[in-house]
C-alpha positions, 0 to 999 in steps of 0.5 A: 845664227849670230855667227853669220857674217853679213856676206853669208846673210846676203848669200842666203837671202839671194838664194831664197830670192831666186827660189821665190822669184820662180813663183812670182814673189819679190823677196824685197817686197816681203822684206820691206813688209816685215820691216813695217810690221809692229806689235804692242807689248804688254806692260804687265808681262814684265812684272807685277804678278805671278800666279797660276799653280806656282803661286806668286813666283816671278822669274828673277828681275821682275819690273817693280814699278811702271817705269821699270816696265817701260824700260823693259819694253824699250829693251824689247823694241831696241832689239827688235825694232818692231815693238814701238808701243807698250799696252798699259793696264790702268789698274796695275800701272796707276801710281801706287799711292792712288786709289783705283777710283781716284785715277785721273788722266793727267797722271799718265802724262809724265810716264808717257813722256818717260816712255818717249824718252826711252824711244817708245810710246803708249799703246792700247789702254786696258781698263782693269775690270777684274779687281776686288769687288767684281766677283759677281761681274763688272759692267754687268754686276748686279751691284749698282755701285760696282757697275757705276765705279767700273763705268767711270773707270772705263770712261777715264781709260778712254780719256787716257787713251785719247789724251796720252796714247793712240786712242785704242781701248781694249775690254776684257770682262770676267762677267759670267756665272758658275751655275744655271739659275745663278743670274737672269742671263739676258738681264745680265747681258742687257746691263752690260750692253747699257754700260758699253753704250754709256761708255762709248757715248761719253768717250766721243770721237778719237777712241776705238773700242775693242771688245774681247771675248772668251769662252770661259773664266772665271765663270764656268757655266756662262760668259756674257761675251763668250765668242766672236759673234757676241763681241761682233754684235756689241761692236755693231751696237757701238758703231764705227768706233768699235771692233772685235779683239781676238785672243788666241787662248780664248776659244774652245778646242777645235775652233778655227781662229783663222776662219773667225779672222777671215769672217771679220775681215770679209764683213768689214769689221775692225779687228785686233789681236792678242797674240799668245800660245795655248795648250790647255786653256788660256795659258798665255804662253809665248808665241810660236811660229806654228801652223795655226799662227801661219794660217791666221797670218795668211788671212790677215795678209789676204785681207790687207789688214797687216802692213797695208799701204793705208795704215788705217786698214791695219788691225791692232796687233798686241801681245798678251802673255805672262806665264809664270816660269820663263824669263819674261823679256826673253819670252816677249822677244821670242814672240816678236820674232815668231810673229815676224816669221809667221808674217814672212811665211804668209807673204811668200805663199804663192796665192795665184797658184793656190787660187788656181788649185782651189778653182780646179777643186784640187784639194790635196794639191791646194793644201800642199801649195798652202803648206809650201809657205809654212815650210819655207825657211824665211829666216834669211828675209828676217836677217836681211831686214835686221841687217838693214835696220842695224838690229841683231840677227837674233833678238833672243841671243842678243838679249842673252849676250847684252847683260841687261838681265844681270843688271836688272837682277842686281838692281831689282833684288 
């Protein structure tokens, strides 16, 4: 694909444009929306931990400090033009010589300035609620001193988000139990709700709290914020400055994530996404442009919460991946590319024709119409958009030819 000439790209773009025009779809509008799409990349994907069944293995050239993570994130944005912000994890991205409970907001002014020099900025701020001492829970811990430490940590994260980022704070909690009878389940959730209320009250305006949910892990009997319903209840409790964060890997098999997205949009709830792919549990693999992702983007497009004319309507879009074996930068580039593909496929869906078939109760024809978008080769749209932005046609191929990986392996060995 990198061998395609500009003339060949324009030719393929023109052919696809003629086909889409027959369905009433303006390919230039689709292209501009693809250009507008932006997703945050996670600082933690670039280094700092291995894990899983491969122990502490890390692919060659991991980022060994926060500045290196920012340089890797900047490389992703340089090659895609779609990753202008990097989400930070305060427990991992704090200065190494500073204790967890001694982090101050001003410590993030210098690294944010460095990120801006690299052409990117800070995005979502993630409190780290699963460090040593949280084995009985974090904001719902039965240990008052643990609860107090983590409430204060979250308040500091809100200050960092307000002063040095875009005001977005995302919360994932490991709170749960392994056995029936281990905890009073409602008392556990009550402690968590009280903690969230204290954090939100201290954060005041200028902060958007995104509440994440997860079916299990590490607790295998119960999880306090186990599904979208619980997360929605907590967000409702916190008010207009709160929303629900959907992570692809946090659901039971068979759960229709597209339906959850449709429900959140339809009920007016603010939302966000942690994009990844899972096959077994919470695998945190790179994103693929599969049918599930396409269905989700169809709901996001239909709901007007992606590439919206009013940016305030857009959901918060982030990648959350960090599996053990693959080259991390290459994997993130692949994810950004896959998300753009999924968005473009959703944008070329003939919604007017689909609506007609739905109203006529033509089940299989409606399904086939829906699948037309998924089966359309939208790469000419991405290629044309990238040509106009002076970006490589294929960011993964461009990275492999760039020499950056070889440089960081030499420098970080």
